C-alpha positions in Angstrom: -52.8 59.9 98.9 -51.6 58.5 95.5 -49.9 55.1 95.2 -46.6 56.8 94.6 -47.0 59.1 97.6 -47.9 56.0 99.8 -44.8 54.2 98.5 -42.5 57.2 99.3 -44.1 57.6 102.7 -43.5 53.9 103.5 -39.8 54.1 102.4 -39.3 57.3 104.4 -40.8 55.7 107.5 -38.6 52.7 107.0 -35.5 54.8 106.9 -36.6 56.6 110.0 -37.2 53.4 112.1 -34.1 51.7 110.7 -32.1 54.7 111.7 -33.5 54.2 115.2 -32.6 50.4 114.9 -36.3 49.7 115.6 -36.7 46.3 114.1 -40.2 45.7 115.4 -41.4 49.0 113.7 -39.6 48.0 110.5 -41.4 44.7 110.4 -44.8 46.4 110.5 -43.8 48.3 107.3 -42.6 45.2 105.5 -45.0 42.6 104.0 -45.1 39.4 106.0 -43.3 37.6 103.1 -40.6 40.3 102.9 -37.4 39.5 101.0 -34.3 41.4 102.2 -31.2 41.2 100.0 -27.8 42.7 100.6 -25.4 41.6 97.9 -22.3 43.3 99.5 -22.8 41.0 102.5 -24.0 38.0 100.6 -27.2 38.2 102.7 -30.7 37.0 101.8 -33.6 36.6 104.1 -37.3 35.8 103.3 -40.1 36.1 105.7 -40.5 38.3 108.8 -38.7 35.8 111.2 -35.6 35.6 109.0 -35.6 39.3 108.1 -35.7 40.1 111.8 -32.7 37.9 112.4 -30.8 39.5 109.5 -31.6 43.0 110.8 -30.3 42.0 114.2 -27.1 40.9 112.5 -26.9 44.2 110.5 -27.4 46.4 113.6 -24.8 44.3 115.5 -22.3 45.3 112.8 -23.6 48.8 112.5 -25.2 49.7 115.9 -25.5 53.4 115.0 -26.8 53.0 111.4 -28.4 56.2 110.2 -29.7 56.7 106.6 -31.1 59.6 104.7 -32.7 59.3 101.3 -31.9 61.8 98.7 -33.4 60.8 95.4 -35.9 58.3 94.2 -37.7 57.1 91.0 -40.8 55.0 90.8 -42.0 52.7 88.0 -45.1 50.7 88.8 -44.6 48.9 92.1 -40.8 49.4 92.2 -38.9 52.3 93.7 -35.2 52.9 93.3 -33.6 55.3 95.9 -30.2 56.7 96.6 -29.0 58.2 99.9 -26.3 58.5 102.4 -25.6 56.2 105.4 -23.6 57.1 108.5 -22.3 54.1 110.4 -19.6 52.9 112.8 -18.5 49.3 112.1 -18.6 47.3 115.3 -15.7 44.9 115.2 -14.3 43.6 118.6 -10.9 45.0 119.5 -11.1 47.6 116.6 -11.7 51.3 117.1 -13.5 52.1 113.9 -14.5 55.7 113.0 -18.0 56.8 112.1 -18.1 57.0 108.3 -20.5 58.3 105.7 -21.0 56.6 102.4 -23.6 56.4 99.6 -26.2 53.7 99.5 -28.7 52.5 96.9 -32.0 50.7 97.4 -34.4 48.8 95.3 -37.9 48.5 96.9 -40.8 46.4 95.6 -44.3 46.8 97.0 -47.2 44.4 97.4 -50.5 44.9 99.2 -49.6 48.3 100.4 -46.4 47.3 102.0 -42.7 46.8 101.1 -42.3 43.2 99.9 -38.7 43.3 98.8 -35.7 45.5 99.7 -32.4 45.2 98.0 -29.7 47.2 99.9 -26.5 48.1 98.1 -23.7 49.3 100.4 -20.1 49.2 99.1 -18.4 46.8 101.6 -15.0 47.7 100.1 -15.6 51.3 100.9 -16.8 50.4 104.4 -13.5 48.5 104.9 -11.3 51.3 103.5 -12.9 54.1 105.5 -13.1 52.0 108.7 -9.5 50.8 108.5 -10.4 47.1 108.5 -9.6 44.4 106.0 -12.3 42.6 104.0 -11.4 39.5 105.8 -12.1 41.2 109.2 -15.4 42.4 108.0 -16.3 39.0 106.7 -15.2 37.3 109.9 -17.3 39.8 112.0 -20.3 39.3 109.8 -20.1 35.5 110.1 -19.5 35.7 113.8 -22.7 37.9 114.3 -24.7 35.6 112.1 -23.6 32.5 114.0 -24.3 34.2 117.3 -27.8 35.4 116.3 -28.8 32.1 114.9 -27.7 30.4 118.2 -29.8 32.9 120.2 -32.8 32.4 117.9 -32.8 28.6 118.6 
């Protein structure tokens, strides 16, 4: 299997296990020093322990997250990919619809594993399609982050 084929295989497997909300399986695909960045949610985590926490927060917000990849480009050890995500925003006392929206990824690879994932999801579009305000989304994100950190300690 070529290096590019291996990279694509890892990314497809990651999309599959994240669509199943299988954090432990995702961690086996990531390099132990994984960096996970989500600019839309002002989120950054480095290392398996913190990435696990961040994924728990993400799946608390989007418990039915499902992603499909559509296109990709590879240059060296970097892959850019586009796709579609289907999600239902989980905000207490809100009945948010399941929505579909475009996503963009930047993956870096090291030692045969994904060493960095930058995940671009338009938070404004999530709010608009879900019928919530940016403040409600920010509050829910902060609440889940605080709750997950308390559980972790």
